[in-house]
TORLOFI-979714 format. One record per residue (C-alpha): z, y, x. Coordinates in steps of 0.001 Angstrom, whole numbers, padded with zeros to 6 digits, always signed. Example, Ala and Ser with C-alpha at 12.3 -4.5 7.8 and 13.67 -1.06 7.14 Angstrom:
2
+007800-004500+012300;+007140-001060+013670;
END
This chain:
124
-008135+008989-009004;-009959+008551-005962;-009782+005407-003841;-012118+003440-001590;-013836+000653-004033;-015076-001442-000840;-011280-001031+000732;-010233-002217-002522;-012624-004955-002620;-011671-005898+000897;-007798-006254-000272;-008771-008185-003659;-010535-010706-001384;-007586-011409+000965;-005395-011548-001915;-007413-014149-003750;-008118-016087-000228;-004139-016444-000303;-003942-017363-003668;-001557-014669-004624;-001576-013378-007964;-001595-009383-008428;-002285-006868-010676;-003833-003137-010260;-002582-000030-011283;-003964+003063-011051;-001497+005574-009811;-000210+007909-007280;-003358+009192-006954;-005085+006195-006316;-004980+002319-006865;-001587+000272-006394;-001676-003471-006054;+001327-005039-007677;+002915-008518-006894;+005430-009841-008714;+005690-006468-010845;+006599-004691-007566;+004416-002085-005706;+003093-004085-002845;+000463-001628-001255;-002042+000742-002554;-004956+003302-001160;-006153+006536-002187;-008403+009139-000279;-006635+011382+001831;-007638+015100+000370;-007022+016693+003892;-009472+014485+005711;-011658+012797+002813;-011024+009290+004493;-009462+006245+003163;-005375+005832+003457;-003651+002435+003077;+000100+003026+001588;+001929-000104+002813;+005209-001149+001570;+006579-003064+004367;+010753-002483+004252;+013101-000682+006237;+013371-003308+008988;+009837-003273+010115;+009600+000788+009555;+010004+001775+013105;+008052-000830+014781;+005317-000131+012194;+005358+003500+012761;+004756+002520+016705;+001584+000861+015961;-001800+003184+016261;-003297+005091+013229;+000185+004509+011368;+002356+007555+010018;+005171+008404+007822;+004294+008043+004219;+005032+011522+002694;+003863+012896-000561;+006355+015534-001272;+007325+016975+002139;+010126+013893+002428;+009511+010672+004078;+009680+007479+002185;+011383+005004+004482;+009872+001577+004119;+006462+002796+003338;+003995+003938+005635;+000376+005189+005600;-002410+003608+007669;-005409+005768+008287;-009228+004382+007969;-009338+003499+011971;-006209+001128+011895;-007708-000940+008964;-011282-001076+009841;-011408-004664+010915;-010764-007609+008673;-008003-008419+011330;-006260-005058+011311;-006296-004817+007506;-004895-008383+006936;-001721-007792+009401;-001473-004909+007231;-001719-006670+004050;+000271-009745+005063;+003380-007469+006035;+003450-006226+002429;+003327-009038+001372;+005892-010666+003584;+008182-007825+002381;+007465-008311-001290;+010159-011002-001916;+012852-008773-000876;+011558-005510-002486;+013326-004265-005719;+011208-003604-008755;+011277-000317-010335;+013178+000142-013238;+011135+000442-016357;+011016+003544-018349;+011978+003280-022052;+008923+004447-024316;+009082+007855-025436;+009903+008275-029272;+007877+010449-031360;
END
């Protein structure tokens, strides 16, 4: 699982400064930050460019507005875009102010996000 540890540290620092309880899970080929048991945002290394990507869960209401911002694109893992989720390239999160903008957008959406259904444990 590849992700930028420096970016992860920056995200941890921001969440800690805001006194937001979070958990980290290695998934989706990178690292996801969970707030209130919901995926809030994540990060991984883009295999095409070998650079960091922030996966931001921002919701449908802010989706078009986010896509109009520089260095932001549709989140697309499987050939279909995931509405309400965007990728932000390394250039879009280079400064602390830029990263904090995106993280705060994810945090603001988190109370409205739905929890994923927990899968039942497989029986042997």
